[in-house]
N, C-alpha and C positions, 0 to 999 in steps of 0.2 A: 403293407400299411399297418396291418394288425400287429406284426412283430415290432414295428417302430413304436406304436402306441404302448405296447407292453413294456418296452424298454423305458419309455418316459414315465409310465405309471410306477415302475419299479424304483426309479430314481426319486420320485415324489414320496413314495412310501418310506424309503430310506431316510429322507429328510424328516418326515413326520415322526419316525421312531426316535429321532434325536431331540425333537422339540420338547418332550416331557422333561428333559434335563433342566429346563428353565424353572421347574418347580422347586429347584434347590435354592432359589433366591431367599435371602434372609434379611433381617433388619440391617441397615447400613450404618457405618461409622465414617468419619471424615479423617483422611490422612493429609497432612500438610508438611511443608518444609521450605527450605531455601537452598538454591544452587548458586555457588560463587566460583570465580576463577582463582588462580593461585595468589592473586593480589587481594582477594577478599571482596572484589566487586561482583555485584549480582549479575548473573547472565540471563538475559531475556530470551524467550523462544526455545528453551531447552525442553526436549521431549522427556516426560516422566510417565512411564507406563508400568502396569502390573506385568511381571515377567510371564511370558507365554501367551499374552493377550495383546490387544490393541487399545485396551481401556486405560485412560489416563488423562493428562492435561499438560499443556505447555506452561512454562514459567512466565510470569508477568515482567514488567519493566524493571522490577527490583529483584528478579530472580526467584520470586516466591510462587508456590503452587499449592493447590488443594483440590481434592476430589473425593467422592464417596467410594468406599469399598464395602464388601459384604462382611468381612471379618478381619481381625488382626491376630497374629502378625501377618504381614504380606511382603513379598519380595518385589522391589521396584528396580526397573532398569532405567538409568539416567543417561541420555545420549545427546550429543550436540556436534554438529559438523566441525571438524578440526580439533576435537577433544577426545580423550580416552573415555570409552563407555564404562560406567560403573554400575554395580549392583549393590543395593543397600536394603536393609530390612527395617520396615516401620513396625514398631511393636506397641505403640500407644498413641491414642488420639490426642492426648494432652501434651505429648512431647514431640515438637516438630522435628523433622528429619533435617540434618545439615549435611550437605554434600559439597565437596570441593573437587572440581574437575581440572585435570591436567591436560595441557595440549598434547595431542597425539595424532598418529597417522590414520588413514581412512579405513584400515581393516576392521576397526572397532565401531564404525559408524553403522547405525541401524538403517536398513533399507526395507521397503515394503513390497517391491516389485518381484515377481517370480515365485512367490509363495503365498498361497491363500490361507494357510494354516495360521501362521504368525509371522510377525516381523523378525528378521534375523540380521545379524551384523554381516558385513562383507566377508569376514573370516568364517562365520558359521555357515554361510550359504553354500549349497552344493553345486552352484552354477556361478560363472563369472559375472560380476556386477561392477559397474562404475557409478559412483555417487559424486556428482559434480555440482558445486555451489554456484549460485548466480554470480558471485564475486569472481570466481575463476572464469566463468563464461565471458563476463564483461571485460576481463583482463585481456582477452584476445584482441580487443579493439575493433571487432567486426560489427556491422550495423544491425544484423538480425540473427535470430536463433539458429537458422540453417548454417550461416557462415560461421557463427561461433562454434557450433558443434563440429564443423569441418576442420577447424584449427585447434580443436580440443580433444576430440575422440578419433583415434587413428583409423578405426574401421568404418567411420561415417564419412560419406562424400556427398557434396551438393555444390553445383556450380551453375551460374547463370548461362543460358544458352541463347546466343544472339541469332537473329533472323530465323525464328522458329515459331512464329505466330503466337498462340496463347501459351505455349510451353515456356516462352521467355518470361512470363509473368508468374510462374509457379516454381521453377527450378527443381527438377527431379532430384530426390534425395533417397539414399539407401544405406543399409548396413552391409558390410562384407561383400559389396558388389553384386548383390542378388536382386537388385531392381527395387523400385519404389513400392511395388505391390506386396512385398514379402517382409516388410517391417511394420509391426503393429505400434500405433501411437496411442497412449492413454493420457488423459488429463485427470489428475487426482485419482488415478486408478480406474477411470471410466473411459470406455472406447471413444476415441475421436472419430468423427465421420470422415469419410474420404472426400476428396475434392470432386468437383463436377467435371473437371477436365481430364480427358484421356490424351496422353502424349502421342501425337501422330507423326511428328516430324522426326528426322533422323538424328536423334540425340540419345544419350544413355537413358534407359527406361522406355524406349520406344514401344508403344502399344500397351503401356501400363497406366495405372492410376495410383497416385500417391496421396499423401496427406498435405494439406495446405499449412505447413508449419509457420509460414510467414504471418498467419492469422493469430499466432500466440505471442503477445508482447513480452519481451524479456523482463520488463519491469514488474510483471505479475508473477514471475516465477521465483520460487525459493530455491529449488534445486532440480536437477534432472537425474533420474536413475536410468541407467542403460543396462538392460539384461542382454548379454551377448550369448544367447543360446536359444534353441527352439522352445516354444512355449504354447503350441496349439492345444496340448492336453489340458492346459490351465485356462487359456484365454480364447481359444477358438481360431478361426480363420485368420490368415495373414502373418501369424507370429512364427515364421519359418526362420528368418535371419536373426530375429531378436525382437525386443520390446523397448520402446522409449517411453518413460513415464514422466510427464511434466508435473511436478508438485507445485501448486500455487501457494503464494504467501498467505499466512493466516494470522500474522502478528498484528497487534493493535497498539503497540507501544510507541511507534514512530510515524512521522510523516516525512517522506523523502521526495525531493524534487531534483530531477536530473535534466541536463541538456548537453548535447554534443553536436559537433559539426565537423565535416571533413571535405576534402577535395583531393584529386589526384595531382601528381606532379606535372601532368599535361594541362592542368587548368580546367578539366571537365569533371563530370561526375559529382558535382557539389551535392552534399546531403546535410540535412539538419533533422535532429530528432529531439523531442522533449517528452517527459512523462512525469506524472505525480502518482505516488503510491501512499495511501494513508489508511489507517485503521481506527476503529472506534469500538467501544463496548456498548452493548444494549441489553435491555432486559436483565435477567439474573444470570450472569456469566456468559452472555452471548457475545460473539465477535463478528465484525464486518471488516473485510479488507477490500479496498477499492483502488483500481488502477485506471488512469486515463492516459492515453498516449497519442502522439502525433509524430509522423515521419514523412519526409519528402526527399526524393533524390532526383537529380537530373541525369541526362544520358551521358554515356561515354562513347567515344568513337575510336575504334582500333581497326578501321578498314584498311585494305591494302592500297598500295599505289603501284601503278604499272603503266606501260606504254599503251594508253587507251587508243591513241591515234592509229597505231599499227597493229594492234591486237584485238580491237573490239569495234571501232568505228568503221563505216564503209570506206574503202580505199580507192574505189574506181569512180572517177568523176563522170558526169553525163557527157556523152559523145555527140558533139554538134553534127558530125557526119552521119549519124544515125537518122536518116531522113524519114524512116518509118515512124520513129518516135517524135522527131522534130522536123517536120516538113520545111520549116523556115530556116533550118540550120541554126547558125549562131545568133540570128536575130529572132528566132522563134520564142514567143512569150513563155511557153512551157519550159523550154530549155533554159531561159534566163532565170526563171523561178527555181527550177531544179538545181541549177548551178549555185544559186544563192543558198538554197537549203544545204547542198553538199558542203559549201564553204562554212556554213554555220555549224555543221556537224564536226568539221575539222577544228574549228575554234573551240567548240565545247569540249572536245576530247583533250585538247591541250590544256584548257583551263581547269579540267576536273580529273586529275590523275587518279583519284579514288573512285571514278565513275559515279560520283554523286552519292555514294553509299554512306549510311550511318550504321556502323556495326559495333554494338556494345551493349551495355546494360540499358534497360528501358527506363523511361521516365516513370516515376511512381509517387503516389501520395496515399497515405494511410492514416486512418483514425481508428482507435480501438477503445473499448471499455470492458473491463473485467471486474467481477464482484465475487468474493468468496465469503460465505456466511456459515456460521455454526452457532448452535444454541443448545444448552442442556435441556433434556426433557425428563423431568423427574430426577431420581438419584443416579440412575444407571444408563440412561439413554441420551441420545443426541440427535438433533435435527441438523442437517447440513444441506447446503445448496451452493452452486457456483454457476455463473452466467458469463458468457463472453460474446461480444459483438464486434465485428471488424468490417470495415469497408475500405477497399483498396482500389484505386483507379490507376491505370497505367497506359503508357504509349510506347510501342516498339515500332520497328520499321521493316518494311518489305524491301525487295530489290528495287533500286532506283530504275525507273523506266526511262532509259536514255532516249533522247529525241529521235534517234534513228530506229529505235524499237517500235515507236508509236507514231508512224507517219499518218495513220488514219485520224488520230486525235489531233495532230498538228494541223491537218488540212481542214478539220471541222471548225476551227476557230473557237472551240469550247473554252480555251484558256485566254481568250481575247487577245490573241497574238497572231501575227502573220506566220505562215509555216516556217519561214527562215528565222523567226525570232523565238520559236518554240524551244524550250530547254528541257522538256520532259517533266517527270514528276515522280515523287517517292511516296507510295501509299503508306499510311500509318495504320497499325493494328492496335486498336484501343480497347481496353477491357474495363469492366466494372464488376468487381468481385465482392460478394457479400458472404461472410462466414459467421455462423452462430453455433454456440454450444451451450446447452442448458441442462443442468442436472440437479436433482433434489432427492433426498432420501432420509432414512432414519437408521441409526445404529442403535440396536436394542440390546441392553445388557440382560441376557437371559438368566445368568448366574455369574458367580465369580469367574468361572472359566469358559463361559460360552457367550458368544455375541452373534447377533443376526444383523444383516445389512440389507435393507429393502430400498431400492432406488429406481428412478425413472430418468432416462437421459434422452434428450432430443438434440440432434445436430444437423446442420445443413450448410451447403456451399453452393453458391450460384455464380455463374459467370455469364456476362452479356458482352457481345462483340459489336464494335462499331469500326467500320473501315472509312477513313477519311482521306482526302486528297487523292481520290481514285476516280475511275470511270467505268461504266458498264459499256463496253465497246460494242456489244451486240445491240443494245438499245440505241446507241449512238449511230450505228450503221443504218438502222431502220428509220429513226426519227430525227436524226441530225442534232440531237442534244442528249445530255445525260446528267443526272445528279453527280456531285463529287463527294458526297457523304452518304453513308448507308448504315442502317441498323441491320445487322446480319444474323440476329437471333442469339440464342444462348442455351445453356444447359444448367440443370440443378440436380444435386444429389442430396438426399436427406435420409435420416433414419431415426426411428424411435425404438428405444431399448428399455426393457424392464428386467431387473435383476433381483434375485433373492439369494443371498449368500449367508451361510451359517458356518461358524468355525469355533473350535474350542479344544480342550484337552479331555480325553477320555480318562487318561491317567497322567501322571507326571511325565511319562515317557512317550505317550502316544497322543498325537494331535490329529484332528480330522477337520477337513473343510469340504462342504458340499454346496451345490448351488444349482439354480435354474436360471435360464435366460430366454427371453423372447425378443426378437428383433424384427422390425418391418422396415424395408428400404423402399425409397421412391426415387425414380430417375425420370426426368422430364427433359425434352428438347423443345425449344421455342422457335417457331419459324421466324425468319427475317422478313423485312418489308419486301414487297414484290420485286422491286427493281434490283434488290441485292442478289437475286437468283435468276432474274430474267436472262434467257440465253445462256451465255457463258458466265454470267454473274459479275459482280464488282471485281475489278482488276486487282488481283493478289489473293483474294479469299472470297469464294462464292457463298452467298447466304444459305441458311438452312431452309430447305423447301418444305411446303406443307406436308408432303408424304414422307419427309425425313423427321418431322416432329414426332416425338414419342411421349408416352405417358404410361410407364410400366411400374409394377411393384413386385415384391416378393417378400416372403417371411421365412423365418427359421426359428426353431426351438432347440434348446440345448440343455443338457444336464451334465454336471461334472462332479468328481469326487477326488480328494487328495488325502493321503495318509502319510504323516511323518512319524518315524519311529526312531527315537534316540536310544539305540541299542545299549550304548554306554555313553559316558561323557564325551568320548572321542568319536564314536561311530554314529552317524546319522544315515538312515535309509528313507527314501521318499518314493512313493508311487502316486501317479495321477492318471486319470482317464476322463475323456470327454466325448459324449455322443452328441451329434448335431444333425439336424434334418432340415434341408432347404426345400422350399416348395417348387423350385424350378429345375433342380438337377438331381436331387437325392440326398443321401446321408453320408456321414463319415464318422468313424471312431478313431480317435488319436489317443496315444498313451505315452507315458514318460516314466522312466526309472532313473533315479539319481542318488548319489551318495557322497558323503564327505567323511574323511577320517582325519582327525586333528593330530598334528605332530607336536606333542606337548601342548603348551599354551600359546605358542607363537605362530604356528603354521597349520596347513591342512592340505590334503590331497583330495581332489574332487573329480567326479566323472558323471556323465549322463548319457542316456540313450533314449531317443524319443522319435515318434512319428508325428507328422504334422500335415496340414493341408492349407490350401488357399482356394476359396470359392471364386469362380470367375465373376467379375463385377458386372453390374447391369449395363454399364457402358459397353463392355466387351461383347455382351450378348445381343444388344439391341441397337447399337450405333449404326446409322446409315447416313452418309453424306458424300457430297462431291465438292472438291476444293482444289485450288491450285497448290501444287507442291513442286519443289525444285528437284530435278533429276540430273544426275551427273552428265548425261549424254546430250543435254540441251541447255543453251544459255537462257531459254525462255521457260517460265513456269508452265507446267502442263496440268490439265484437268485430270484428276484421278478420282476414283470412286471407292469408298469403303462400304461394303455390303454387310448387313447384319448377319449374325450367325444363323438366324432362323429364316433368312431369305431363301425362297424356293430355288433360286439359281445357285446359291452357294451349296445348299443341300444336294442339288442335282449333281454337283461335282464330287459328291461323296464325303463332304466335310460333315462330321458328326456334330450333334448338339454339344455345346461346351459342358464340361464337367470339372470336378475339382482336381487341381494339381495335388500331388501327395509328396511328402518328403520323409527322409530318414536322416536324423541328426545324431552325430556322435561327437562327444567332446570329452577331454580329459586335461587336467591341469593341476598345478601346485601353486600355493600362495604361502608366503612366509614373511614374518616380521622379525628381522635379525636382531633388532634392538628397538628402543623407543624412537629412534630417528629414521631407520631405514626399513623399507618393506619392498617385496618383489612378488610378481605373479607371472606365470607362463601358462597359457592355455592353447591346446591344439584342438582343431575341429575339422570335421568333414560333413558336408551337407549335400545329399543327393536329392534332386528334385525330378520327379517323373511327370510326364504329361504336362509339361509347362505350357501355358497359353502363350502362343506366339502371334504377333501381327505379321502376316505373311509378306513376302516380297511382292512388289508390284508385278502383277501377272498380266502380260500383254501378248501380242502376237509373236510367234516364234520365227516367222519368216519375213517380218517387216511389212506384211500386207494384211491389213485388218479387213478380211473379206468374208468372214464367217466360215472358213474352210474347216474349222473344227469346233467342238462344243464350247471351248473357252472363248474363242473369238466371237462366237454368237452371243455369249453372255455379255461381253463388252459392248457389242453393238446394241443389244437390247437396252443397256443401261446408259448409252450415249457417253461413254468415257473411253479414254485411250489405255487405261490401266485400272485394274481392280485389286483390292486388298480385302482380307477378312481375318478374323480371329479363329485360331484352331489349336486344340490340344495336340502338340506335335513334338515338343522338345524334352529330352532327358539331359540334365546337366549335373556336373559334380564340381563342388567348390571345396577346396582344401586350404587351410591356413593356420596361422599361429598369431596369438595376441601376446604382447609382452608389456608389462607395466612395472616401472621402477620408481620409487618415491623416496626422497630424502628431505628431512626437515630438521634443522638445528634447534628449532623452537627459540631461537634468539634473533638471527638476522637473515639467514640464508635458507632458501628452499630450492629444490631441484626435482623435476619429474622427467622421466623418459618413457614415452609410450610408443609402441610400434605395432603395426599389423602387416603381415606378409600373406598374400593369398594368390590363388590361381583358380580360374574357372574353365572347365572344358565342356564341350558338347559331346555327349556320348552317342546320341542318336537323334535323327530327325525323321519323323513318321509322316510321309506324304500320302494323302488320300489316293486310293488306287486309281480312280479315274484320271486324276491329274498326272500321276506317275506314269500311267500307261501312255499318255499323250506326250510325255517327255518334258513336262513342266516341273520346275523346281519351286517349291513354296517358300524356301528360306535360303537365300544365297549367302556367299561368304561375307559380303559386306554387312548384311543384317546380323550374321553370326558374330562378326567382330564387335558389334555393339554390346553383345552379352559377354564376350570373353576378354575384350581388350580395351574397352572404353573408359574403365576406371583404373586408377593407379594400382599396379601389382603390389605396391608396398607404400606405406606412409609411416614416417618416423617423426615424432614431435619431441623436441628437447626444450623444456621450459626452465628458466633460471630466474630467481628474484633475490634481491638483496635490499635489506632495510637499513637506512642510515638516518637516525633521528626521525624526523617526520616525513622523510622521503622513502619511496619504494621504487627501485629500478628493476625493470623486467626485460628479459631477452628471451625470445623464442625463435628457434629454427625448426622449420617444417620441411621435411624432404618428401616430395611427391615422386613416387616411382614412375616407371615407364608406362606409357599407353601407346596404342598402335592405331594408325589410320589404315583402314582396310578398303581398297578400291572395289568397285563393282566388277564382277566378271565380264560384263558386257563391254568393258573398255579395252580388252585385249592386252596391250603392252603397258598396263598400269602396274605399279608396284606398291607393296606395303611400305609404310614409313613408321619406324619406331621413334617416338618422341622421347628424348633422353630425360632422365630424372633431373628434377630441379629443386633447389633449396630456397625457400622464402624466409627471410629474416625480418622479425618484428622487434621493435624496441618500445618501451613505455616508461613513463615517469609519472608517479603519483605523489601528490603532496597534500598533507593534512594541515589545515589551518584551524587549530583547536579541535574540539570534539565534534563539531557540526559540519564544517565545510571541507571538502576535498576537491582538488583540481587534478586533471589528468591531461597528459600529452602523449600521443602515440604516433609512431610511424610504422605502417605496415608495408612489407616488401621494400625495405630500405635500399636494397641494391637494384631495384627496378627490374626484377627478373620476369621474363615471359617464357612461355613454352616455345619450342622450336617452330620456326616458320614452316608452313606446309609446302612440300615440294610439288611442282607441277606433275612430276612423274607418278604421283598417286592417282591422277585422273579425277580426283574428287572435285566437287562443285567449285568452279572458279578459283582453284588453288593458284597461288602466286598472282592472282588478279584482284578481284574484289575482296578476297579474304587473305590477309597475311597469315592468320592463324586459323586453324580448323574451326569451322562452325558446328562440327559434329562431335569431336572428341576433345576433351579438355582435362587439364590437371588442376591448376590452382586459379583459374579465371584469367581474364584479360584486362586487368585494371592497372598493373604497374604499381608504382609507389603511391601510397595514400597517406595523407596527413590528417590527424584528428585531434581536436581539443574538446574538453568537456569539464563539467563540474557536477558535484552532487552535494545537496544541502539536506541534512537530516536534523529534525527537531521534534 
């Protein structure tokens, strides 16, 4: 502990030694000017900053800007998405600067992610960056930011997962197939809190925790910066696969109203969304940008159809000659009723070829409010603040409880029917999700070349569960009745973060950034109502029990430093290091070395080597619950238990306390702008993750007889479950891949982009605790391993074309999703893997401008109605070729088919 404190004190002293540089502040003068396009029209929202700093101001509605500087002359960097960046010199306060920007490709666009020292262009950056405008995102025609990124960024993947309890309401998302936990998400450069939900069902990202990206409305976003490289040495935990930074709108020149609606070619999945974004000035140079949004979607249904009568329903009629069961033979009252029930089962099976299932996207309704505020403080400083509040309710579906599955419920009369009239029921899994993010801070101009940023950020995510159209069968058996609606509890995750960041130039060639961070996290589990967990609990999902409710916290402190050295105009070298200490598992030091060498003025070679880490989440450390979960060997959901990492029973098995995953990232690439119209980049990468936190295989009896014959069986008995799972540091993985980006813009009518990602992930080692290994138990079987190595596309290629004709813009996008593999569980014996072939999804769009204010859009997504391959029964996976036509576990592009969308935008 003494050594840790010494390291922190050393970092503080280093920062304090830099602060006296603020004494260099002098009297200020005002620099002003105008930025126009090639036609002489003023460009609003253009970034104008002092070179080598983040100090500056955006242009107003007329393209004008002004801000204070310490002295003249001063070099200004003028940048705007879609235009060539320019550098100009302001020499006099009385002579306004005039800048004309030419349209250009993205290599010269300034990005702020991935470097604490100063903002750099995509070309100048030593690591691969994507800078995606909200116009480009919306052009995908997708309804939310996760789907937009999926069809815009080749290395990003997210799909809705049907029949997966709460996971269906979050949609696991990741970069480079490394899982939701290993992508850091920022909002305006501030860490976004994780979601309250840990993904427990068999989907990509199983056992992990991601970010609730659905809580960020697209209407509030100006652009998205994607850093495709490890960045733990700069940002801390989670930034192993990369960083996504959502930059909020801050302009005040316009009010924009949008609305859109869509439906699938099968007539389901209707959705409607509307939003308003507006800005206003206040005070002396202050800005407020406000976004209000509403979105609603209905369910889709892509369930399978099969011969329910011969493959699922009872096939043996009651036998009147069975005088033990029916003493009265064919006239026995019990026989007559049983025969009527049997006949009703046959009728139901014929009438319901989909076995009553609803398999597809959940019903959803969301409202959101985002505010982004800034105001100058004095001549050189700025106050800023942003706040986001989202509430989303949803309804998804569990397995339909066929009437022959629930004879006890039929006989009880709970549904006010005779047993022969009982048609079963389908429980609904309903969520109420609330997400908040709030941040405020001050950017302090310490001098012309130095700036400090002091901020506080609070974020939270809470999910509450309700199960409706269900039954507590245990309570029904005892008392003859049961509620059909239950509050099953919920979870919340929140964090409070304080940051101090100082950056500036020691010399013209050497830039430094240093900072401190303190973070406190809170994880809570809320118990459900008593009847939700009585006995076996509500049918489909048992409520959170009192002893499963948790209230835990942890804190961590961090210090980082980064140095950029422009050795020459062509060569940049960068070093960064970050020390972090967590109260629950210990400390970590991550470092990064990167460099870039310019090839003339049009290209660059870049490379980086870094170490990184991911702290185990509080969910993974402390989650305990029992719930129903589908296993491939049973048509019925079975009760399984998840035991916390600190549970004495888990530790008795030799499972160690969770600690940080660590990673080594290596990347190298080249980017080049051949001419004003065409640019290209290629980046290779390898990411090794050691001690990856895994959610273990369901561990149950080895011999099929749960009698306590070994230590593991005794644990299961003690916890009243048929199978147990836990989190453990056990996996070493290696991910290798290549990113390719080609862009062409005629700056007249035609644009084309080609983006591709090719990747593969392998598991190098699984470390089984000795006690379990000695007893012959496997903690991570091949099916679970397949979710890591094969559940995301091995490649994704996106070709986007657009052509402008007068006031029309026609768009065509082809997205090729590579192969994924369905891996069966070893327990099924003669089951086989199934490789789902690559698929191409084609989208078309038509946008029309009616004057300067109104635009209309029409889009058709997946115009050829492409679906992934149907799941073969030979995989042995859950209800393959029966209730599920398509895999409920592994997906490529979703199960929506063709979608039609219409929308408008009015700006004034």
